[in-house]
C-alpha positions in Angstrom: 36.7 -13.6 20.7 39.9 -16.6 21.3 42.9 -15.5 22.5 44.5 -16.0 18.8 42.0 -13.4 17.3 42.9 -10.8 20.4 46.4 -10.9 20.1 46.5 -10.2 16.0 44.0 -7.5 17.3 47.0 -5.8 19.0 50.1 -6.6 17.4 51.4 -4.3 14.7 55.0 -3.3 13.3 55.8 -1.8 16.7 57.3 -4.2 19.3 55.2 -4.7 22.4 56.7 -7.0 25.8 55.2 -9.7 27.1 53.9 -7.9 30.2 52.5 -5.2 28.1 50.4 -7.7 26.4 49.4 -10.0 28.8 47.6 -7.2 30.6 45.9 -5.8 27.4 44.9 -9.4 27.2 44.1 -10.5 30.7 45.7 -13.6 29.7 48.6 -15.1 31.6 52.6 -15.6 30.0 51.8 -19.0 29.3 49.1 -18.5 27.1 50.6 -15.7 25.1 53.5 -17.8 24.3 51.0 -20.5 23.7 49.1 -18.8 21.6 52.1 -16.4 19.7 53.2 -20.1 18.6 50.1 -21.2 17.6 49.5 -18.3 15.3 53.0 -19.1 14.1 52.6 -22.2 13.1 49.2 -20.4 11.1 51.7 -18.3 9.1 51.5 -15.6 10.6 55.1 -13.9 11.3 55.1 -12.6 14.7 58.7 -12.2 16.0 60.4 -11.2 18.8 64.0 -9.7 18.8 64.4 -9.4 22.5 62.1 -5.7 22.2 59.0 -7.4 22.4 56.4 -9.3 19.7 55.3 -7.6 16.5 54.6 -8.5 13.2 57.3 -8.7 11.1 56.4 -7.3 7.5 60.0 -6.9 5.8 61.9 -9.6 4.0 64.7 -8.3 6.3 62.8 -9.2 9.3 61.9 -12.5 8.0 65.1 -13.7 6.8 66.8 -12.8 10.1 63.5 -14.8 12.6 64.1 -17.7 10.0 67.6 -17.9 10.8 67.5 -17.2 14.6 64.3 -19.7 15.0 66.5 -22.7 13.1 69.3 -22.0 15.1 67.8 -22.5 18.1 65.8 -25.5 16.8 69.5 -26.7 15.7 70.5 -26.3 19.3 67.5 -28.3 20.3 68.7 -31.1 18.3 72.0 -31.5 19.3 71.0 -32.0 22.7 68.0 -34.6 21.9 71.4 -36.2 19.5 73.6 -35.6 23.1 70.8 -37.3 25.2 69.7 -40.4 22.8 73.4 -41.2 22.8 73.4 -42.0 26.6 70.2 -44.2 26.3 70.7 -47.5 26.8 
């Protein structure tokens, strides 16, 4: 079974820490984070508000996660703008 499929099979609406998930799936932390990003790119609402990864089921969870993720992206864009302003 692929890592993404395995991860989806253990995720539910209850938050699970990265440590718990890496142990359940016998994978590294990096592989877990890669699988989460790939699943999100595939349209799966996997969120983490600090208590662990879980699948968002309510519009409120999805809205809050979208705001958080967009804020992160905005901060990264600001950093890149600053870095690019110093390129000669």
